[in-house]
A tleap script that builds the chain and sets N, CA, C and O, in Angstrom:
source leaprc.protein.ff14SB
mol = sequence {
  NMET SER THR HIE PHE PHE GLY GLU GLY ASN
  ILE GLY SER PRO PRO GLU TYR ARG GLU PHE
  PRO ASN GLY ASN GLU GLU PRO ARG ARG LEU
  LEU ARG LEU ASN VAL TYR PHE ASP ASN PRO
  VAL PRO ASN LYS ASP GLY THR PHE GLU ASP
  ARG GLY GLY PHE TRP ALA PRO VAL GLU VAL
  TRP HIE THR ASP ALA GLU HIE TRP SER THR
  LEU TYR GLN GLN ARG MET ARG VAL PHE VAL
  TYR GLY ARG GLU GLU ARG ASP ASP TRP GLN
  ASP SER ASP ASP LYS PRO ARG HIE THR TYR
  LYS ILE ASN ALA ARG SER VAL GLY ILE LEU
  PRO TYR ARG LEU ASP ALA VAL THR MET LYS
  PRO LYS SER ASP SER ALA PRO ALA CASP
}
set mol.1.N position { 0.905 -1.226 -0.173 }
set mol.1.CA position { -0.078 0.036 -0.173 }
set mol.1.C position { 0.720 1.232 0.029 }
set mol.1.O position { 1.384 1.342 1.060 }
set mol.2.N position { 0.716 2.195 -0.912 }
set mol.2.CA position { 1.167 3.405 -0.924 }
set mol.2.C position { 0.329 4.754 -1.086 }
set mol.2.O position { -0.775 4.653 -1.622 }
set mol.3.N position { 0.582 5.475 -0.845 }
set mol.3.CA position { -0.209 6.987 -1.000 }
set mol.3.C position { 0.577 8.249 -1.163 }
set mol.3.O position { 1.406 8.426 -0.270 }
set mol.4.N position { 0.511 9.230 -2.153 }
set mol.4.CA position { 1.452 10.292 -2.189 }
set mol.4.C position { 1.583 11.039 -1.030 }
set mol.4.O position { 0.604 11.151 -0.293 }
set mol.5.N position { 2.933 11.717 -0.672 }
set mol.5.CA position { 2.987 12.506 0.378 }
set mol.5.C position { 3.738 13.887 0.268 }
set mol.5.O position { 4.698 13.775 -0.495 }
set mol.6.N position { 3.621 14.993 0.723 }
set mol.6.CA position { 4.103 15.915 0.736 }
set mol.6.C position { 4.057 16.546 2.006 }
set mol.6.O position { 2.980 16.869 2.505 }
set mol.7.N position { 5.248 16.765 2.619 }
set mol.7.CA position { 5.550 17.330 3.871 }
set mol.7.C position { 6.818 18.089 4.138 }
set mol.7.O position { 7.828 17.899 3.459 }
set mol.8.N position { 6.756 19.092 5.294 }
set mol.8.CA position { 7.820 19.743 5.649 }
set mol.8.C position { 8.316 19.396 6.773 }
set mol.8.O position { 7.446 19.303 7.638 }
set mol.9.N position { 9.760 19.075 7.262 }
set mol.9.CA position { 9.984 19.031 8.533 }
set mol.9.C position { 11.731 18.986 8.433 }
set mol.9.O position { 12.311 18.975 7.347 }
set mol.10.N position { 12.405 18.965 9.691 }
set mol.10.CA position { 13.440 18.766 9.870 }
set mol.10.C position { 14.315 17.488 9.948 }
set mol.10.O position { 13.828 16.529 10.548 }
set mol.11.N position { 15.329 17.390 9.507 }
set mol.11.CA position { 16.227 16.221 9.838 }
set mol.11.C position { 16.829 16.071 10.811 }
set mol.11.O position { 17.636 16.909 11.212 }
set mol.12.N position { 16.577 14.965 11.420 }
set mol.12.CA position { 16.905 14.892 13.202 }
set mol.12.C position { 18.178 14.223 13.535 }
set mol.12.O position { 18.650 14.202 14.671 }
set mol.13.N position { 18.842 13.544 12.244 }
set mol.13.CA position { 19.799 12.951 12.795 }
set mol.13.C position { 20.900 12.616 11.271 }
set mol.13.O position { 20.327 12.253 10.243 }
set mol.14.N position { 22.227 12.753 11.270 }
set mol.14.CA position { 22.882 12.726 10.295 }
set mol.14.C position { 22.446 11.669 9.190 }
set mol.14.O position { 22.235 10.485 9.452 }
set mol.15.N position { 22.364 12.091 8.241 }
set mol.15.CA position { 21.825 11.145 7.109 }
set mol.15.C position { 23.029 9.929 6.907 }
set mol.15.O position { 24.255 10.033 6.923 }
set mol.16.N position { 22.103 8.679 6.700 }
set mol.16.CA position { 22.543 7.383 6.343 }
set mol.16.C position { 22.765 6.871 4.970 }
set mol.16.O position { 21.806 6.834 4.200 }
set mol.17.N position { 24.023 6.445 4.560 }
set mol.17.CA position { 24.150 6.503 3.057 }
set mol.17.C position { 24.945 5.116 3.181 }
set mol.17.O position { 25.841 4.902 3.997 }
set mol.18.N position { 24.395 4.088 2.100 }
set mol.18.CA position { 24.525 2.923 2.035 }
set mol.18.C position { 24.424 2.336 0.403 }
set mol.18.O position { 23.500 2.611 -0.362 }
set mol.19.N position { 25.626 1.450 0.066 }
set mol.19.CA position { 25.517 1.144 -1.130 }
set mol.19.C position { 24.863 -0.441 -1.355 }
set mol.19.O position { 25.105 -1.176 -0.398 }
set mol.20.N position { 24.227 -0.953 -2.252 }
set mol.20.CA position { 23.803 -2.356 -2.302 }
set mol.20.C position { 24.620 -2.978 -3.790 }
set mol.20.O position { 24.698 -2.422 -4.886 }
set mol.21.N position { 25.087 -4.119 -3.423 }
set mol.21.CA position { 25.774 -4.717 -4.924 }
set mol.21.C position { 24.557 -5.037 -5.714 }
set mol.21.O position { 23.525 -5.513 -5.241 }
set mol.22.N position { 24.806 -4.680 -7.179 }
set mol.22.CA position { 23.648 -5.031 -7.999 }
set mol.22.C position { 24.035 -5.789 -9.444 }
set mol.22.O position { 23.713 -5.450 -10.583 }
set mol.23.N position { 24.943 -7.082 -8.945 }
set mol.23.CA position { 25.570 -7.916 -10.221 }
set mol.23.C position { 26.768 -7.163 -10.740 }
set mol.23.O position { 27.515 -6.447 -10.072 }
set mol.24.N position { 26.825 -7.367 -11.734 }
set mol.24.CA position { 28.049 -6.626 -12.673 }
set mol.24.C position { 27.513 -4.947 -12.580 }
set mol.24.O position { 28.277 -3.985 -12.508 }
set mol.25.N position { 26.017 -4.883 -12.603 }
set mol.25.CA position { 25.778 -3.462 -12.808 }
set mol.25.C position { 26.510 -2.279 -11.607 }
set mol.25.O position { 27.193 -2.767 -10.706 }
set mol.26.N position { 26.366 -1.117 -11.648 }
set mol.26.CA position { 26.536 -0.246 -10.979 }
set mol.26.C position { 25.838 -0.476 -9.732 }
set mol.26.O position { 24.643 -0.722 -9.898 }
set mol.27.N position { 26.378 -0.463 -8.109 }
set mol.27.CA position { 25.630 -0.433 -7.100 }
set mol.27.C position { 24.627 0.296 -7.025 }
set mol.27.O position { 24.623 1.424 -7.519 }
set mol.28.N position { 23.391 -0.323 -6.263 }
set mol.28.CA position { 22.380 0.818 -6.062 }
set mol.28.C position { 22.680 1.329 -4.621 }
set mol.28.O position { 23.156 0.742 -3.649 }
set mol.29.N position { 22.153 2.893 -4.830 }
set mol.29.CA position { 22.489 3.830 -3.752 }
set mol.29.C position { 21.292 3.965 -3.042 }
set mol.29.O position { 20.203 3.818 -3.596 }
set mol.30.N position { 21.408 4.226 -1.898 }
set mol.30.CA position { 20.258 4.586 -0.519 }
set mol.30.C position { 20.865 5.966 0.080 }
set mol.30.O position { 22.043 6.084 0.419 }
set mol.31.N position { 19.999 6.876 0.153 }
set mol.31.CA position { 20.324 7.921 1.343 }
set mol.31.C position { 18.994 7.888 2.489 }
set mol.31.O position { 17.884 8.293 2.144 }
set mol.32.N position { 19.169 7.531 3.422 }
set mol.32.CA position { 17.961 7.468 4.472 }
set mol.32.C position { 18.274 8.949 5.258 }
set mol.32.O position { 19.361 9.467 5.516 }
set mol.33.N position { 16.866 9.431 5.541 }
set mol.33.CA position { 17.159 10.659 6.028 }
set mol.33.C position { 16.063 10.257 7.355 }
set mol.33.O position { 15.069 9.569 7.123 }
set mol.34.N position { 16.320 10.685 8.526 }
set mol.34.CA position { 15.289 10.597 9.757 }
set mol.34.C position { 14.547 11.940 9.957 }
set mol.34.O position { 14.760 12.728 10.878 }
set mol.35.N position { 13.671 12.083 8.988 }
set mol.35.CA position { 12.597 13.535 9.509 }
set mol.35.C position { 11.571 13.742 10.366 }
set mol.35.O position { 10.635 12.946 10.444 }
set mol.36.N position { 11.658 14.890 11.123 }
set mol.36.CA position { 10.483 14.982 11.924 }
set mol.36.C position { 9.332 15.834 11.228 }
set mol.36.O position { 9.708 16.991 11.043 }
set mol.37.N position { 8.114 15.602 10.818 }
set mol.37.CA position { 7.450 16.276 10.182 }
set mol.37.C position { 6.522 16.972 11.241 }
set mol.37.O position { 5.692 16.308 11.861 }
set mol.38.N position { 6.640 17.990 11.390 }
set mol.38.CA position { 5.925 18.851 12.341 }
set mol.38.C position { 4.436 19.428 11.849 }
set mol.38.O position { 4.171 19.438 10.647 }
set mol.39.N position { 3.598 19.850 12.718 }
set mol.39.CA position { 2.329 20.579 12.818 }
set mol.39.C position { 2.442 21.837 13.196 }
set mol.39.O position { 1.531 22.041 13.999 }
set mol.40.N position { 3.161 22.921 13.025 }
set mol.40.CA position { 3.082 24.079 13.878 }
set mol.40.C position { 1.750 25.050 13.484 }
set mol.40.O position { 1.427 25.503 12.386 }
set mol.41.N position { 1.009 25.214 15.008 }
set mol.41.CA position { -0.270 25.576 14.759 }
set mol.41.C position { 0.301 27.194 15.501 }
set mol.41.O position { 1.261 27.174 16.270 }
set mol.42.N position { -0.347 28.406 15.190 }
set mol.42.CA position { -0.026 29.664 15.706 }
set mol.42.C position { -0.878 29.930 16.907 }
set mol.42.O position { -2.082 29.672 16.900 }
set mol.43.N position { -0.206 30.492 18.033 }
set mol.43.CA position { -0.807 30.859 19.113 }
set mol.43.C position { -1.113 32.540 19.017 }
set mol.43.O position { -0.501 33.342 18.312 }
set mol.44.N position { -2.102 32.787 19.824 }
set mol.44.CA position { -2.301 34.417 20.148 }
set mol.44.C position { -1.177 35.427 20.137 }
set mol.44.O position { -1.208 36.516 19.563 }
set mol.45.N position { -0.285 34.979 20.771 }
set mol.45.CA position { 1.102 35.565 21.187 }
set mol.45.C position { 2.196 35.589 19.813 }
set mol.45.O position { 3.197 36.303 19.885 }
set mol.46.N position { 1.947 34.823 18.662 }
set mol.46.CA position { 2.611 34.963 17.777 }
set mol.46.C position { 3.766 33.858 17.568 }
set mol.46.O position { 4.409 33.764 16.523 }
set mol.47.N position { 3.932 33.098 18.608 }
set mol.47.CA position { 4.530 31.767 18.607 }
set mol.47.C position { 3.765 30.763 18.041 }
set mol.47.O position { 2.544 30.787 17.891 }
set mol.48.N position { 4.691 29.692 17.668 }
set mol.48.CA position { 3.784 28.183 17.499 }
set mol.48.C position { 4.092 27.189 18.246 }
set mol.48.O position { 5.135 26.962 18.858 }
set mol.49.N position { 2.723 26.354 18.134 }
set mol.49.CA position { 2.837 25.239 19.136 }
set mol.49.C position { 2.943 24.181 18.225 }
set mol.49.O position { 2.392 24.485 17.167 }
set mol.50.N position { 3.470 22.970 18.212 }
set mol.50.CA position { 3.605 21.741 17.311 }
set mol.50.C position { 2.379 20.789 17.995 }
set mol.50.O position { 2.317 20.364 19.148 }
set mol.51.N position { 1.548 20.629 17.018 }
set mol.51.CA position { 0.210 19.685 17.373 }
set mol.51.C position { 0.441 18.442 16.445 }
set mol.51.O position { 0.431 18.688 15.238 }
set mol.52.N position { 0.616 17.335 16.773 }
set mol.52.CA position { 0.548 16.120 15.863 }
set mol.52.C position { 1.712 15.946 15.174 }
set mol.52.O position { 1.557 15.270 14.156 }
set mol.53.N position { 3.087 16.413 15.427 }
set mol.53.CA position { 4.018 15.896 14.522 }
set mol.53.C position { 4.342 14.568 14.673 }
set mol.53.O position { 3.972 13.958 15.676 }
set mol.54.N position { 5.151 13.906 13.581 }
set mol.54.CA position { 5.547 12.393 13.307 }
set mol.54.C position { 7.118 12.398 12.974 }
set mol.54.O position { 7.717 13.333 12.443 }
set mol.55.N position { 7.610 11.313 13.341 }
set mol.55.CA position { 8.922 10.818 12.528 }
set mol.55.C position { 8.578 9.897 11.816 }
set mol.55.O position { 7.738 9.054 12.133 }
set mol.56.N position { 9.303 9.954 10.559 }
set mol.56.CA position { 9.419 9.188 9.431 }
set mol.56.C position { 10.835 9.025 8.966 }
set mol.56.O position { 11.627 9.966 8.924 }
set mol.57.N position { 11.102 7.893 8.646 }
set mol.57.CA position { 12.508 7.550 7.428 }
set mol.57.C position { 11.891 8.088 6.308 }
set mol.57.O position { 10.683 8.042 6.076 }
set mol.58.N position { 12.882 8.678 5.510 }
set mol.58.CA position { 12.603 9.421 4.416 }
set mol.58.C position { 13.820 8.344 3.462 }
set mol.58.O position { 14.983 8.246 3.854 }
set mol.59.N position { 13.366 7.681 2.326 }
set mol.59.CA position { 14.394 6.856 1.485 }
set mol.59.C position { 14.645 7.615 0.291 }
set mol.59.O position { 13.695 8.054 -0.358 }
set mol.60.N position { 16.204 7.872 -0.166 }
set mol.60.CA position { 16.263 8.287 -1.531 }
set mol.60.C position { 16.955 7.317 -2.497 }
set mol.60.O position { 18.110 7.048 -2.165 }
set mol.61.N position { 16.597 6.849 -3.394 }
set mol.61.CA position { 17.114 5.786 -3.986 }
set mol.61.C position { 17.575 6.566 -5.390 }
set mol.61.O position { 16.672 7.090 -6.043 }
set mol.62.N position { 18.959 6.660 -5.881 }
set mol.62.CA position { 19.257 7.791 -6.858 }
set mol.62.C position { 20.848 7.446 -6.884 }
set mol.62.O position { 21.595 7.174 -5.944 }
set mol.63.N position { 21.047 7.524 -7.928 }
set mol.63.CA position { 22.729 7.509 -8.321 }
set mol.63.C position { 23.656 8.692 -7.747 }
set mol.63.O position { 24.885 8.697 -7.689 }
set mol.64.N position { 22.805 9.640 -7.361 }
set mol.64.CA position { 23.690 10.723 -6.878 }
set mol.64.C position { 23.249 10.776 -5.416 }
set mol.64.O position { 23.379 11.855 -4.838 }
set mol.65.N position { 22.719 9.688 -4.726 }
set mol.65.CA position { 22.600 9.775 -3.263 }
set mol.65.C position { 24.074 9.640 -2.293 }
set mol.65.O position { 24.265 9.902 -1.105 }
set mol.66.N position { 24.985 9.123 -3.347 }
set mol.66.CA position { 26.160 9.455 -2.250 }
set mol.66.C position { 26.650 10.956 -2.173 }
set mol.66.O position { 27.141 11.384 -1.128 }
set mol.67.N position { 26.497 11.826 -3.405 }
set mol.67.CA position { 26.886 13.194 -3.276 }
set mol.67.C position { 25.564 13.777 -2.331 }
set mol.67.O position { 25.927 14.343 -1.300 }
set mol.68.N position { 24.639 13.734 -2.470 }
set mol.68.CA position { 23.420 14.182 -1.476 }
set mol.68.C position { 23.703 13.787 -0.040 }
set mol.68.O position { 23.566 14.500 0.955 }
set mol.69.N position { 24.105 12.586 -0.096 }
set mol.69.CA position { 24.751 12.510 1.437 }
set mol.69.C position { 25.508 13.454 2.339 }
set mol.69.O position { 25.236 13.676 3.519 }
set mol.70.N position { 26.636 14.058 1.533 }
set mol.70.CA position { 27.268 15.454 1.872 }
set mol.70.C position { 26.457 16.694 2.042 }
set mol.70.O position { 26.777 17.650 2.749 }
set mol.71.N position { 25.355 16.578 1.310 }
set mol.71.CA position { 24.415 18.096 1.206 }
set mol.71.C position { 23.624 18.070 2.021 }
set mol.71.O position { 23.465 19.222 2.423 }
set mol.72.N position { 22.839 17.216 2.660 }
set mol.72.CA position { 21.984 17.223 3.777 }
set mol.72.C position { 22.325 16.821 5.263 }
set mol.72.O position { 22.884 15.744 5.475 }
set mol.73.N position { 22.091 17.428 5.997 }
set mol.73.CA position { 22.767 17.657 7.065 }
set mol.73.C position { 21.807 17.732 8.319 }
set mol.73.O position { 20.729 18.184 7.931 }
set mol.74.N position { 21.790 17.527 9.356 }
set mol.74.CA position { 20.908 17.356 10.676 }
set mol.74.C position { 20.587 18.769 11.006 }
set mol.74.O position { 21.331 19.744 10.904 }
set mol.75.N position { 19.413 18.721 11.400 }
set mol.75.CA position { 18.543 20.117 11.589 }
set mol.75.C position { 18.222 20.933 10.416 }
set mol.75.O position { 17.747 22.036 10.687 }
set mol.76.N position { 18.364 20.662 9.229 }
set mol.76.CA position { 18.287 21.104 8.287 }
set mol.76.C position { 16.854 20.988 7.874 }
set mol.76.O position { 16.327 19.879 7.963 }
set mol.77.N position { 16.090 22.120 7.384 }
set mol.77.CA position { 14.789 22.005 7.201 }
set mol.77.C position { 14.426 21.631 5.644 }
set mol.77.O position { 15.024 22.059 4.657 }
set mol.78.N position { 13.426 20.830 5.651 }
set mol.78.CA position { 13.631 20.080 3.736 }
set mol.78.C position { 11.771 19.967 3.657 }
set mol.78.O position { 10.867 19.866 4.486 }
set mol.79.N position { 11.852 20.033 2.496 }
set mol.79.CA position { 10.439 19.530 1.855 }
set mol.79.C position { 10.169 18.307 1.296 }
set mol.79.O position { 10.428 18.362 0.094 }
set mol.80.N position { 9.795 17.304 1.603 }
set mol.80.CA position { 9.760 16.090 0.839 }
set mol.80.C position { 8.573 15.737 0.059 }
set mol.80.O position { 7.459 15.933 0.544 }
set mol.81.N position { 8.736 15.157 -1.283 }
set mol.81.CA position { 7.513 14.780 -2.210 }
set mol.81.C position { 8.099 13.265 -2.417 }
set mol.81.O position { 9.222 12.873 -2.734 }
set mol.82.N position { 6.799 12.522 -2.087 }
set mol.82.CA position { 7.075 11.090 -2.757 }
set mol.82.C position { 5.781 10.132 -2.319 }
set mol.82.O position { 4.641 10.589 -2.231 }
set mol.83.N position { 6.024 9.130 -2.133 }
set mol.83.CA position { 5.038 8.173 -1.693 }
set mol.83.C position { 5.484 7.601 -0.326 }
set mol.83.O position { 6.637 7.329 0.005 }
set mol.84.N position { 4.493 7.486 0.315 }
set mol.84.CA position { 4.219 6.810 1.974 }
set mol.84.C position { 4.011 5.474 1.815 }
set mol.84.O position { 3.032 5.085 1.177 }
set mol.85.N position { 4.948 4.561 2.401 }
set mol.85.CA position { 4.653 3.179 2.273 }
set mol.85.C position { 4.794 2.497 3.593 }
set mol.85.O position { 5.329 2.877 4.634 }
set mol.86.N position { 4.071 1.205 3.231 }
set mol.86.CA position { 3.667 0.402 4.960 }
set mol.86.C position { 4.740 -0.711 4.707 }
set mol.86.O position { 4.650 -1.570 3.829 }
set mol.87.N position { 5.877 -0.560 5.693 }
set mol.87.CA position { 6.459 -1.804 5.719 }
set mol.87.C position { 6.130 -2.650 6.998 }
set mol.87.O position { 6.284 -2.222 8.142 }
set mol.88.N position { 5.625 -3.990 6.655 }
set mol.88.CA position { 5.183 -4.948 7.765 }
set mol.88.C position { 6.440 -5.803 7.768 }
set mol.88.O position { 6.993 -6.193 6.740 }
set mol.89.N position { 6.898 -6.096 9.164 }
set mol.89.CA position { 8.047 -6.946 9.670 }
set mol.89.C position { 7.650 -7.341 10.905 }
set mol.89.O position { 6.625 -6.826 11.351 }
set mol.90.N position { 8.283 -8.209 11.612 }
set mol.90.CA position { 8.163 -9.148 13.313 }
set mol.90.C position { 9.204 -8.486 14.072 }
set mol.90.O position { 10.293 -8.111 13.638 }
set mol.91.N position { 8.785 -8.390 15.170 }
set mol.91.CA position { 10.184 -8.008 16.010 }
set mol.91.C position { 10.354 -9.365 16.653 }
set mol.91.O position { 9.697 -10.366 16.369 }
set mol.92.N position { 11.350 -9.273 17.587 }
set mol.92.CA position { 12.256 -10.441 18.232 }
set mol.92.C position { 11.269 -11.228 18.962 }
set mol.92.O position { 11.622 -12.371 19.250 }
set mol.93.N position { 9.877 -10.780 19.390 }
set mol.93.CA position { 9.111 -11.847 19.875 }
set mol.93.C position { 8.061 -12.237 19.242 }
set mol.93.O position { 6.962 -12.449 19.753 }
set mol.94.N position { 8.400 -12.367 17.913 }
set mol.94.CA position { 7.657 -12.516 16.489 }
set mol.94.C position { 6.256 -12.021 16.369 }
set mol.94.O position { 5.429 -12.730 15.795 }
set mol.95.N position { 5.861 -10.654 16.951 }
set mol.95.CA position { 4.742 -10.123 16.826 }
set mol.95.C position { 4.952 -8.879 15.620 }
set mol.95.O position { 5.766 -7.969 15.463 }
set mol.96.N position { 3.685 -9.404 14.833 }
set mol.96.CA position { 3.514 -8.263 13.692 }
set mol.96.C position { 3.901 -6.842 14.187 }
set mol.96.O position { 3.600 -6.282 15.242 }
set mol.97.N position { 4.615 -6.432 13.192 }
set mol.97.CA position { 4.735 -4.776 13.042 }
set mol.97.C position { 4.605 -4.109 12.135 }
set mol.97.O position { 4.340 -4.700 11.089 }
set mol.98.N position { 4.711 -2.758 12.092 }
set mol.98.CA position { 4.614 -2.148 10.906 }
set mol.98.C position { 4.978 -0.802 10.825 }
set mol.98.O position { 4.408 -0.052 11.618 }
set mol.99.N position { 5.793 -0.317 10.054 }
set mol.99.CA position { 6.501 0.908 10.029 }
set mol.99.C position { 6.168 1.645 8.597 }
set mol.99.O position { 6.338 1.004 7.560 }
set mol.100.N position { 5.608 3.246 8.544 }
set mol.100.CA position { 5.497 3.889 7.779 }
set mol.100.C position { 7.195 4.635 7.192 }
set mol.100.O position { 8.038 5.180 7.905 }
set mol.101.N position { 7.234 4.448 6.000 }
set mol.101.CA position { 8.434 5.351 5.755 }
set mol.101.C position { 7.842 6.027 4.095 }
set mol.101.O position { 6.924 5.624 3.382 }
set mol.102.N position { 8.733 7.098 3.916 }
set mol.102.CA position { 8.723 7.716 2.453 }
set mol.102.C position { 9.481 7.494 1.561 }
set mol.102.O position { 10.660 7.840 1.634 }
set mol.103.N position { 9.009 6.907 0.582 }
set mol.103.CA position { 9.809 6.773 -0.402 }
set mol.103.C position { 9.961 8.095 -1.530 }
set mol.103.O position { 9.169 8.317 -2.446 }
set mol.104.N position { 11.249 8.936 -1.188 }
set mol.104.CA position { 11.086 10.405 -2.102 }
set mol.104.C position { 11.377 10.310 -3.243 }
set mol.104.O position { 12.315 9.630 -3.659 }
set mol.105.N position { 10.438 11.138 -4.087 }
set mol.105.CA position { 10.926 11.256 -5.546 }
set mol.105.C position { 11.868 12.669 -5.366 }
set mol.105.O position { 12.841 12.911 -6.080 }
set mol.106.N position { 11.488 13.361 -4.503 }
set mol.106.CA position { 12.665 14.701 -4.255 }
set mol.106.C position { 12.403 15.310 -2.914 }
set mol.106.O position { 11.449 15.294 -2.136 }
set mol.107.N position { 13.525 15.824 -2.926 }
set mol.107.CA position { 13.983 16.456 -1.152 }
set mol.107.C position { 14.356 17.660 -1.494 }
set mol.107.O position { 15.400 17.850 -2.120 }
set mol.108.N position { 13.384 18.822 -1.050 }
set mol.108.CA position { 14.159 20.000 -1.375 }
set mol.108.C position { 14.853 20.967 -0.058 }
set mol.108.O position { 14.341 20.951 1.061 }
set mol.109.N position { 15.750 21.570 -0.297 }
set mol.109.CA position { 16.267 22.246 1.169 }
set mol.109.C position { 15.355 23.749 1.194 }
set mol.109.O position { 15.104 24.570 0.311 }
set mol.110.N position { 15.058 23.678 2.432 }
set mol.110.CA position { 14.294 25.236 2.466 }
set mol.110.C position { 15.250 25.944 3.457 }
set mol.110.O position { 15.876 25.406 4.370 }
set mol.111.N position { 15.246 27.371 3.074 }
set mol.111.CA position { 16.447 28.210 3.565 }
set mol.111.C position { 16.260 28.587 4.798 }
set mol.111.O position { 16.685 29.727 4.988 }
set mol.112.N position { 15.730 28.022 5.845 }
set mol.112.CA position { 15.917 27.925 7.268 }
set mol.112.C position { 17.416 27.664 7.615 }
set mol.112.O position { 18.212 27.115 6.853 }
set mol.113.N position { 17.703 28.142 8.900 }
set mol.113.CA position { 19.126 27.895 9.463 }
set mol.113.C position { 19.851 28.002 8.448 }
set mol.113.O position { 20.910 27.518 8.848 }
set mol.114.N position { 20.045 28.384 7.140 }
set mol.114.CA position { 21.439 28.333 6.407 }
set mol.114.C position { 22.160 29.569 6.767 }
set mol.114.O position { 21.620 30.563 7.253 }
set mol.115.N position { 23.432 29.442 6.492 }
set mol.115.CA position { 24.400 30.781 6.818 }
set mol.115.C position { 24.569 30.936 4.990 }
set mol.115.O position { 24.650 32.104 4.612 }
set mol.116.N position { 24.618 29.994 4.027 }
set mol.116.CA position { 25.199 30.421 2.815 }
set mol.116.C position { 24.616 29.389 1.818 }
set mol.116.O position { 24.184 28.334 2.283 }
set mol.117.N position { 24.572 29.601 0.535 }
set mol.117.CA position { 24.440 28.557 -0.598 }
set mol.117.C position { 25.447 28.951 -1.287 }
set mol.117.O position { 25.652 30.133 -1.564 }
set mol.118.N position { 26.373 27.733 -1.725 }
set mol.118.CA position { 27.338 27.922 -2.632 }
set mol.118.C position { 27.135 27.145 -4.191 }
set mol.118.O position { 27.064 25.917 -4.213 }
set mol.119.N position { 27.069 27.738 -5.151 }
set mol.119.CA position { 26.679 26.699 -6.513 }
set mol.119.C position { 28.071 26.687 -7.143 }
set mol.119.O position { 28.872 27.621 -7.170 }
set mol.120.N position { 28.210 25.456 -7.645 }
set mol.120.CA position { 29.364 25.271 -8.382 }
set mol.120.C position { 29.214 25.598 -9.888 }
set mol.120.O position { 28.200 25.574 -10.584 }
set mol.121.N position { 30.581 25.932 -10.228 }
set mol.121.CA position { 30.627 26.982 -11.698 }
set mol.121.C position { 30.179 25.919 -12.697 }
set mol.121.O position { 30.528 24.739 -12.719 }
set mol.122.N position { 29.200 26.661 -13.661 }
set mol.122.CA position { 28.603 26.111 -14.607 }
set mol.122.C position { 29.775 25.570 -15.486 }
set mol.122.O position { 30.799 26.201 -15.750 }
set mol.123.N position { 29.381 23.942 -16.018 }
set mol.123.CA position { 30.465 23.333 -16.671 }
set mol.123.C position { 30.317 23.698 -18.282 }
set mol.123.O position { 29.179 24.019 -18.626 }
set mol.124.N position { 30.998 23.688 -18.964 }
set mol.124.CA position { 30.960 24.105 -20.417 }
set mol.124.C position { 30.091 23.200 -21.221 }
set mol.124.O position { 29.664 23.546 -22.322 }
set mol.125.N position { 29.745 21.698 -20.521 }
set mol.125.CA position { 28.844 20.974 -21.402 }
set mol.125.C position { 27.351 21.347 -21.163 }
set mol.125.O position { 26.460 20.755 -21.771 }
set mol.126.N position { 27.072 22.417 -20.197 }
set mol.126.CA position { 25.713 22.588 -19.871 }
set mol.126.C position { 25.055 23.310 -20.874 }
set mol.126.O position { 25.608 24.251 -21.442 }
set mol.127.N position { 23.753 22.891 -21.174 }
set mol.127.CA position { 22.978 23.671 -21.799 }
set mol.127.C position { 23.066 25.232 -21.808 }
set mol.127.O position { 23.523 25.629 -20.736 }
set mol.128.N position { 22.771 26.246 -22.683 }
set mol.128.CA position { 22.880 27.655 -22.517 }
set mol.128.C position { 21.509 28.137 -22.216 }
set mol.128.O position { 20.414 27.709 -22.580 }
set mol.129.N position { 21.863 29.188 -21.420 }
set mol.129.CA position { 20.495 29.902 -20.825 }
set mol.129.C position { 19.697 30.598 -21.907 }
set mol.129.O position { 18.649 31.179 -21.623 }
savepdb mol mol.pdb
quit
């Protein structure tokens, strides 16, 4: 079972990058982010109260996952678009459990808590503007 997901939240721990062998092909790459999706509700005094936030693992499968693992950082604010998926599993007592994760199609960095953004130089092979 899966459903579309759009959410904004904070990365709660350092990104986890892994590679999986894929026979003679290039290895599959996974970048896993642990994100807290909050639900800020404004108070009368101008502050916000979090009501009903949740933690979810966000998985990014892509050839650029290795590069992105150095881009995303703990505490960074991100916008996630993808599919919510349910993983069924059994715990050590053989009790059925399930976890919801986000299989991300894209993860955008929001400008909160950033000091600077550095762009790499445009390559000669890039399309003209």
